N, C-alpha and C positions, 0 to 999 in steps of 0.2 A: 445432620440430616441432609440427605442428597437434595439438590435443588429441584431435580425433576419430581421427586416425591412431594416436595413442598408445593409445587405448582399443581400436582394432581390432587392434593388435599385442599388447597385454597388458591391455592397455590400449592612526610618522612624526611621527616628530614633524615638523610642517610649519609653516613661518613664511612668510607671504605678504608680499612687499614690492611694493606697487604693483598687486597683483591678488589676488583671493580664490582659494581652492582651486577653487571652481566655475568661476570665470573661466578659470583655467588649463585645466581639463578641457574646457570648451566650445571653447576655441581648438584644443585637440588633436583633439577629436572632429570638429570642422569639417573636418579634413583627411581623414577616413576615411569620412564618410557617403557614401552612394551607391556609386560605384565605388571600391574600396579603394585608398588610397595610404598607404603606411607613412610615419609622421612622421620626417623626417630630423633626426638629432641628431649634433652633434659633441661629442667628449670630449677636452679638452685634457690634456696631460701634467701629472702631479702636481708641484706646486712645493713646495720646502721653504721654510717661513716662520719657522723657529726662529732662534735667535741663537748657538747653539753649533756647534762642528764636529761633523759626522756622518761615520760610517764608510762605506766603500764598500757594506757590506751594507745600510745604511739607504737609500742611493740606489737599490740594486737593489729593495728593498721598494717604494719609491715607483713605480718603473717597473712592477713586477708589479701593483700596485694599479690603475694606469692600464690595463694590458692586460686585467685581469679585468673592469673596468667597461666597457671598450670591447666586449669579447666579449659580455657580458650584454646590452648595448644592441643590438648587432648581432643577437643570437639572438632577441630578443623579437619576436613576430610583428607587433606594431603599430608597431615602430620600424625605422629603417634608419640604420646608422652612416655618417656622412659622414667619410671619411678626410681628413686634412690633406694637401693637395696641395703637395708640395715644389717642383714646377715653378712653381706659382703664386707661392710665396714667393720663389723665385729671380728670376722674371721681374719682379716688382714690388719686388724688393729689400726684402722685409719680414722683419724679424728676429723679430717677435712679432705674430701675427694678432689683430685685434680683432673685435668682434661684427659690424661691417660686412663685414669680410673673410669671416667664416663665412657671413654671409648670401649673399655672392656665390658661395660654394662650394655653396650650396643648403641649408644647415642652418636649420631653423626654430627649433631650440633648441641651446644649448651648455651643457655641464657643465664647470665649472671646479673643480679639485681642489687643495687646499693641505694640507700635512702638517707635523706636528712630532712630536717624540719625547720626551714627558715620562717620565722614569724609564725603566722597561722597557716602556712602552706605545707604541703608534702611535695618533696622533689625526689624523683626516682631516676637513677642512672641505669641504663641497660646496656649490656654488651653481648654480642653474639659471636661465639667461637665455633670454628670448624675443627672437630677433634682429630681427623686423620693426620693433619699436619700441625695441629695445635696452634692455629693462628686466629687472631681476632679479625672478623670480616665486616662487622658493622657495630655501630654504637650510637647512642643518643641519650637525651634526658627530657623529662616532662615534669612540669610543676603546676599543680592545681591546689585550690583550697582543700584543706583536710577532708571536708565533707564529701568531696568528689573523688575519693580514693578509688571507688569502683570504676568510674569513667577513666581515670588515669591508668588503672591496670588493664582495662580493655584496650586502651590506645597503645600501650606497650605491646600487647599481643598483635594489634593491627600492624605495628611497625615490623614485627617479626615476619608476619605474612608478606608484607610488601617487599621486604628485603630478600626473601627467599623465593618469591613467586612473581614479583612485579605487579601483583594484583592488590586491590584494596581489601582490607579485612572487613568482616561483617559483624564484629563484636560490639559495635555501638548501634546496631540495628534493633528494631522493635517488632513485636508481633501484636496483632489485634485479633480479638476473638469474641464470640458471644458466650455469655455466662448466665446461667439461671440464677435469679435473685428473687426468692419467694415464688410468686406465680409469673413473674416477668423474666425476660431475657434482655440483658443490657450489653452494650459494647464495652469491652475492657481493652486496655493496652498494657504491655509489659516489655521489659528488655528481652532480648532474644533467648536468654537463659531463664526467664520467668521472674526475675527480680523486678522490684519497683512496680508491681501491679497497680493499675489505677483505673477507676471506673470513669468512662467517658460520657455515657448517656444515662439519663435518669427519668425515663418516660413511664415506667410502670406497666409496660406492655411488651410485645415481642419485637426484638430487634435482632436481625441476623445478617449474614453475608457481607461482612465488612470488606472494603477494598481500598487500599491506599492510593492516593494520587502520587505521581512520580516524585513530588517534592517532599513527601512524607508528612506534610503539615495538615492534610485534609483526608478524612476517611469517608467514603460513600458507603451506604448500607441500605438495607430494606427494613422498613418499620411498619407495624400494624397500628400505630398510635392514632390514626384517623379512621380506623376500620379496615378497609381493604389494604393490602400491602402496597406501599408507595416508596419512592426513592427519597432519601435524605442524605445530608452530609453533616459531619461534625468536625469542628476545629480541634486538632490534637492539643493545642496550647490552651484554649479557653473553654472547651467543651460546649461552645455555642452550636446549636443544631438548627439547620435550615432545611425546609422541605423543598424539593426540586421537581417533583412530578405530581400531577393531579389527573391522571388518566382513569377512565372507567375500567373496572376489573383490576387485574394484577399488573404491578410494575415491580420487577424483582431482578435479582442477580446482577447488580451493577459491576462493571469492570472498566477501569480507566485505560485509555489508549496510552502507549508508551510516550507520546509527545504531550500528554496531559490535557489535550484539547477536546476529547470526545469520550463518551461513555457508551459501551455496548451493554444491552440489557434485554430482559424479556418483558414484553407487553402483551396483554390479552384484550386490548381495547377494541379490536376488530372481531372479537368472538373466539379467537384461538390463540394459543401460546406461540408467539412469533418473536424473532430477534430484530431489534432495531438499534440504530445508532442515534444518540442524542448529543446535543451540545451540553456544556456544563451547567446550564440553567434549566435543563430538562426539555428543551424544544427538539422535536423530531428532525433529524437530518436526513435519515434514509431508513427505509424498511429493508431488511436483509433477506428474510425468508418468506415464502408464500407456499405453505403446505398444510394439509389438514391434519398432520401429525403434531405432536408436542415437541417443539424445539426449545432447548434450554441451555443453561450453563455456558455462555460464551466466554472465550478467553483469547486475548490478543497474542499474536506472535511478537517476539521482541522487536522486530523492525516495523510492526504495525501494519504489515501488508496482508496478513492473513488472520482468520479467526477460526478457532476450533470450537465445536459445540456438541451437545448431545441431542439426539433425536430418536424417536421411536417409529420413524416412517417405514421401517422394514419389519415392524412388530415390536420386539424388545428394544430398549434404548441402546444405541451404539454411538461411537465417536465419529464425527465428520469434520472435515476442514473445508474452508472456502476462502476466496479472496475477500478482502475487507469491504468490498462493494457488493458482496452477496453472490458473485458469479463464481463459476468453477467449482461447484460443490462436489466433493468426492468422499466416499466412505473410507474411514481409516482402519477401524477395528472389525475383525471377523471372529477372533478368538474371544471366548467369554460370552455368556448369554445375556448379560446385563451390564453395560458400561456407561458411566455417567461422570459428571463433574471433572472434565478435563482441565488441565493447567499446562501451559506451554513453558518449557524450560527457558532460562535466560540465555542459553547458548543456541536455542532455536532448533536443536536436533532431536529432541524427544518430547513426548507428551505423557504426563502421568495422569492417572484417572482412577476412579473407583470401579472395581469389577467384581461381580458376584460369582463366587466359585461354585463348583458342583456340590459342595457341602452346605451351600446356602449362606455362607459367610461373605461379608463385604470386605474385600482386601484392596490394597493399592496395587495397581499394575502400571507398567511403563511400556511404551512402544516407540520405535523410531518414527520420525515424521514421514518416512516412505511407506510405512505400514508393515515393517518387518520387525523381528526381535521383540516379541511380546514377552514380558517378564512379570511374574508376581513378586511383589516386594515385601508383603507382610503375611503372617500366617497365624496371628493370635488376635482374638476378639473381632469386633466389627470396626473397620478402619475407613474413614471418610475424610472429605474436605482437604485434599492435598494442595499445597502451594509451595513453590520453589523459593529458596533463599535468593537474594539479589546476585550472588556469585554463581548460582546455578549448581552448587555442589551439595546442597542439603535440601531436605523437604520437611515442611511442618505439616502435621495432620492431626485429626482427632481420632481417638480410639477408646473402646469400652473394655479393654483387656483387664484393667484393674479397678474400674469404677463405672459409674453411669456415663462417663465421658470426660476425658482429659486431653490435654494437648501434648503431643510428642514430636520429636524431630528424629531424622535419620539421614545418613549419607545418601547420595544419589543411587547407590547400588542396593540400598535397603539395609545396610549394616549400621551398627552403632545406634540402635534405636534407644532414645532417651526420653524420660518423662519430664515435661516442663512444668505443668500445673499439677496440683495434688488435692484440689478442693472438690473435684467432680463437677459434673454439669457444665463442662466447657466444650464448645463446638465451634465450627466455622472459622478456623484460624486463617490468617493471611500474614505474609511477611513483608515488612516495610522496606523501603530503599536504604541504601548506604547513605549516611549523613556525613 
């Protein structure tokens, strides 16, 4: 649900063999400069290299590690997974593909995985090869308790990202969202790929608009548990919930500043929907807007110096930006008759938002922060609640395309749209920080 409508209603370790880290990154970046081309990567099945007999469950763990690493590589916006072509293997009577074979399949890089099971642990060795010259460019190993095989696999993929791009991988990040449970909506949290879903709140009422603190350990949200919507926070670890606002009227749409010290939100305590900045205990620091229109959906720029928001001060809602002290307000969007729910990219160069098309459908749109290059990113179902991943390369959002509402992700360009939840009645997603 769009926040404006809500208010209207009630509201590495890294070891280089034969190449330095910078060499590897330069090779990778050379494939994506100019017109973007994702780097093709193959991931081989995990092999057992131990000396003792292993149970069927251990073989299954190795298979699942392979699947998770392959999924992560395929998900990452800069990579493209090269599948192992069984027809190719049969045609050339190949029992085990080598680096030259991977090169012929189109892979620039290959990840090889080996596993062993010391005691109650799982240890995985990973090696990264560059196929054009058939050299190993990076390697490492990770060892976790068996039950943490998923985390281990994600961290292998994170190592691949780091060695090829110099950036931190996002595969251990989490998403939070609102999910209908009976007549209530509760806040849930899950891994970025939808695994390990867990209910955080249990209030039996409406809870929406979750927003992570920068440390990822606290989520702020709007709750109707005391009647009018007010701001609350919940501990990700313990599930303990604390009320932080008691203003008359509406307190909604919390968003935490990048430094983790302030909250921008919507308050109607003075009779109209205005934007305010609060401290973490809910005390007013500054009122940002003074307008008889409905101002809503604040979002901080990555450096904390600016805030984008939605306002209907010119009639239908449009996206505006201002300095974080409320000065320098300027209108950003002119295309689209109804624009709401902006979110600032982590790179600070674009804002994604919800735009109502001529067909009456709510789609996600994107625009440069200078006000140019307006793009529609979705074209199926009603799509709302966009939020960027912490690396700025992916977007999480809610859509009704296959249900009454589920969580989806896509690349920054709108490509590779993937369904994350499959239960329906899921909305208001937000993407947590890299841990």
